[in-house]
Each structure stands twice: as C-alpha cells, then as structure tokens.
C-alpha positions in Angstrom: 115.2 97.0 121.4 113.0 94.0 122.3 109.8 92.9 120.8 106.6 94.8 121.4 103.5 93.6 123.2 100.5 92.5 121.2 98.2 95.5 121.4 100.7 98.0 120.1 101.5 95.6 117.2 97.8 95.3 116.3 97.7 99.1 116.3 100.6 99.3 113.9 98.8 96.8 111.7 96.2 99.5 110.9 98.9 101.5 109.0 98.9 99.3 105.9 95.2 99.8 105.4 95.7 103.5 105.9 97.4 103.6 102.5 94.4 101.9 100.9 91.9 104.3 102.6 93.9 107.3 101.5 93.8 105.9 98.0 90.0 105.5 98.3 89.6 109.1 99.5 91.7 110.3 96.6 89.5 108.3 94.1 86.4 109.8 95.7 87.9 113.3 95.3 89.8 113.4 92.0 92.1 111.4 89.8 95.8 112.2 90.4 98.2 112.9 87.5 100.0 109.8 86.1 103.4 111.2 87.0 102.4 111.5 90.6 101.2 107.9 90.7 104.4 106.6 89.0 106.6 108.6 91.4 104.7 107.4 94.5 105.0 103.8 93.4 108.8 104.2 92.7 109.2 105.7 96.2 107.3 102.7 97.6 109.6 100.4 95.8 112.6 102.2 97.3 111.1 101.9 100.8 110.4 98.1 100.4 113.9 97.5 99.1 115.4 99.4 102.0 113.4 97.4 104.5 114.7 94.1 103.1 118.3 95.3 102.7 118.7 97.4 105.9 116.5 95.7 108.4 115.4 92.2 107.6 118.5 90.6 106.1 121.0 92.0 108.7 118.7 90.9 111.5 118.5 87.4 109.9 122.3 87.3 109.5 122.7 87.8 113.2 120.6 84.7 113.9 121.3 82.0 111.2 124.0 80.8 108.9 124.2 82.5 105.5 123.3 79.3 103.6 120.1 79.1 105.6 119.4 82.8 105.0 119.7 82.2 101.2 117.4 79.2 101.5 114.8 81.3 103.3 115.1 84.1 100.7 114.3 81.4 98.1 111.3 80.1 100.1 110.1 83.7 100.3 110.4 84.1 96.6 108.3 80.9 96.1 105.7 82.2 98.6 105.5 85.5 96.8 104.8 83.7 93.5 102.3 81.5 95.2 100.5 84.5 96.8 100.4 86.2 93.4 99.0 83.0 91.8 96.4 82.6 94.6 95.3 86.3 94.3 94.8 85.9 90.5 92.8 82.7 91.1 90.6 84.5 93.7 90.1 87.5 91.4 89.1 85.3 88.5 86.8 83.0 90.5 85.0 85.8 92.3 84.9 87.9 89.2 83.3 85.0 87.1 80.8 84.4 89.9 79.7 88.0 90.1 80.2 89.0 86.5 82.7 91.7 87.5 86.1 90.2 87.4 87.9 93.6 87.6 85.8 94.7 90.6 85.0 92.2 93.3 87.8 89.9 92.3 90.3 92.8 92.6 88.7 93.7 95.9 89.5 90.2 97.2 93.0 90.2 95.9 93.8 93.5 97.7 92.4 91.9 100.8 94.9 89.1 100.6 97.7 91.6 100.1 96.6 93.5 103.2 96.6 90.2 105.3 100.1 89.5 104.1 101.2 93.1 105.1 99.7 92.5 108.6 101.5 89.1 108.8 104.9 90.8 108.3 104.1 93.7 110.6 103.0 91.3 113.4 106.1 89.1 113.0 108.4 92.1 112.8 106.8 93.7 115.9 107.3 90.4 117.8 111.0 90.6 117.1 111.6 94.3 117.7 109.3 97.3 118.2 111.1 99.5 115.6 111.0 96.7 113.0 107.3 96.3 113.3 106.9 100.1 112.9 109.2 100.2 109.9 107.4 97.3 108.2 104.0 99.0 108.8 105.2 102.4 107.6 106.8 100.9 104.5 103.4 99.5 103.3 101.5 102.8 103.5 102.8 104.3 100.3 102.7 101.0 98.5 99.0 100.4 99.3 97.8 103.8 98.3 97.5 103.0 94.5 95.6 99.8 95.3 93.0 101.7 97.3 92.7 104.3 94.5 92.3 101.5 91.8 89.6 99.5 93.7 87.6 102.6 94.5 87.8 103.7 90.9 86.7 100.2 89.8 83.7 100.4 92.1 82.7 103.8 90.7 83.1 102.5 87.1 80.9 99.5 87.9 78.3 102.0 89.3 78.2 100.2 92.7 76.3 102.5 95.1 78.5 104.6 97.3 77.1 103.2 100.5 77.7 99.6 99.5 81.3 100.2 98.3 82.2 102.1 101.4 80.8 99.3 103.6 82.9 96.8 101.6 86.0 98.9 101.9 85.5 99.3 105.7 86.4 95.6 106.0 90.0 96.3 104.8 91.4 97.6 108.2 90.4 94.3 109.8 92.5 92.1 107.5 96.0 93.3 108.4 95.1 93.2 112.1 94.2 89.5 111.7 97.4 88.9 109.8 99.4 90.7 112.5 97.9 88.5 115.2 99.0 85.4 113.3 102.5 86.8 112.7 102.9 87.8 116.3 101.9 84.5 117.6 104.4 82.7 115.4 107.4 84.8 116.3 106.7 86.0 119.9 109.3 84.2 122.0 110.6 82.2 119.1 114.2 81.0 119.0 116.9 82.6 116.8 116.7 79.8 114.2 113.0 80.3 113.5 113.2 84.1 113.9 116.1 84.4 111.5 114.5 82.1 108.9 111.2 84.0 109.0 112.8 87.4 108.7 114.7 86.3 105.7 111.5 84.8 104.2 109.9 88.2 104.7 112.8 89.8 102.9 112.3 87.4 100.0 108.6 88.3 99.9 109.3 92.0 99.8 112.1 91.9 97.2 110.2 89.7 94.8 106.9 91.6 95.2 108.8 94.9 94.6 110.6 93.7 91.5 107.7 91.7 90.0 104.7 93.8 91.0 105.5 97.3 92.3 108.1 98.3 89.8 106.2 97.1 86.7 103.1 98.9 88.0 105.1 102.0 88.7 106.4 102.0 85.1 102.9 101.8 83.6 102.1 105.6 84.1 105.4 106.2 82.3 106.8 108.6 84.8 109.9 110.3 83.5 113.3 109.2 84.8 113.8 112.6 86.4 110.8 111.7 88.6 111.0 107.9 89.0 114.7 107.6 89.8 114.8 110.4 92.5 111.6 109.0 93.9 113.1 105.6 94.4 116.2 107.1 96.0 114.1 109.3 98.2 112.0 106.3 99.4 115.2 104.3 100.1 116.9 107.2 101.9 113.8 108.0 104.0 113.6 104.5 105.3 117.4 104.5 106.0 117.1 107.7 108.0 114.0 106.4 109.8 115.8 103.2 110.7 118.8 105.1 112.0 116.7 107.4 114.1 114.6 104.6 115.6 117.8 102.6 116.3 119.3 105.3 118.5 
C-alpha cells in the first residue's frame, strides 16, 4: 500500500491522545488495581516491540543497507535518551516555577511524549497507510497510564476540575502537530531518507520500551502469570493486525 493523504493521517494522530483521555476518565472514575496497570503496560511493551520488529525494521531493510540501518537505530537510541533528558528538564523547570514539580512539570513531559507519538504516526502514514494506523494504535495502550497519572496528580494537587480538564483538552492537539511535521518530512521522500527515518523510529520505540515502559510496568509488581502473557498478547495482537492490514 502507498502512503496516505494528509487529512487521514492527522485523524490517526488523535489516537495516541485517546489513550491519555481514557486514562484521565479512569482517574476521574476510580483507581484501577495494580495488577491491571502492570498487565496493560506489559501489553503496551509487547505492542511497541512488535511494531519495531515486524513493521519498521523490515521496511527499513527494503530501502537501505544494513550498516546504515544499524546507524539509524543508534541515532534513534540517542534521540530517545535526549528526549527523556529534555522531558526531565522541562518537568523540573516548570515544576520549580510553579511549585508543583510532579504536576505541571509532568503535564508538560507527557505533552512532549504525545508530540513524539504524532511525529511517528505522521511519518509512518506518509510511507504507508497501514503503517500509520499501526503506529497510532500501538500508542493507545501505552499512553493510558500517563493520562491516569497526570489526572491523579491534578486531583492530589487540588487543582479545580474545570482548570485541569481545560489543560488536558490541549493534549489532542500535540500529536496532530507532530503528525504534520512527520508527514511533511517523509511525504514523497526517497528510499534513503525513508529507510533511515523508519529505522530511527524503531530505535526510539525499542529504547523507550526497554528503558521506560518495562520499568514502569514492573513497578506495580504484576505477577509473571499476568505480565508475561500480557506482553505476548500485545505482541501477538500487533502481529495479527499487521497481517490483516497487509492483505
């Protein structure tokens, strides 16, 4: 399949923020059990790993030499570390300015993450319609805990409900902006740039999964009989979805 047009890609970019909004709704309703949070995050890790292994790396291999693919993975890993460092700096700076480091700082950090999600969705959608869809879907489950956490932080800080809901309403715009940037970069790009960027996205996903999602998933101490099948279920669900969309 070829790349999608811009408007459908921007529509897909709303899916990453859907995970956050579902987490917000859950926090406004009730706190989920820890085993469920841990299981959901392990499933998200399985999905992200499958996207990199099944979709991004093979598509990159079709376009560039293996040594360049490895270099792009390394660049993606560096970018992932840079994004993590930048989000921590934003969280600390905004938090120190407002006196609530764990609230508005965390809010800004999640916004950066959503922009990055949109960037990958837009770039993937410019390459192939099904790739943009898979990248967008893969981020829904992974963003749910972040939405829950920031909404819970807002409640703990006793921020009025109207104010926190207005702040959270900005989230859906961020992945759309990121998707626009990603689409402009890869729409009509040659195989060298496309393959390099797809491998870079794979590096971003893999490092974020290993360094961020998995440690966070282990914090609720979900039992192995829950976490391991959840990871396999997430990986398998993405594999089946990829096979179905590729038909």
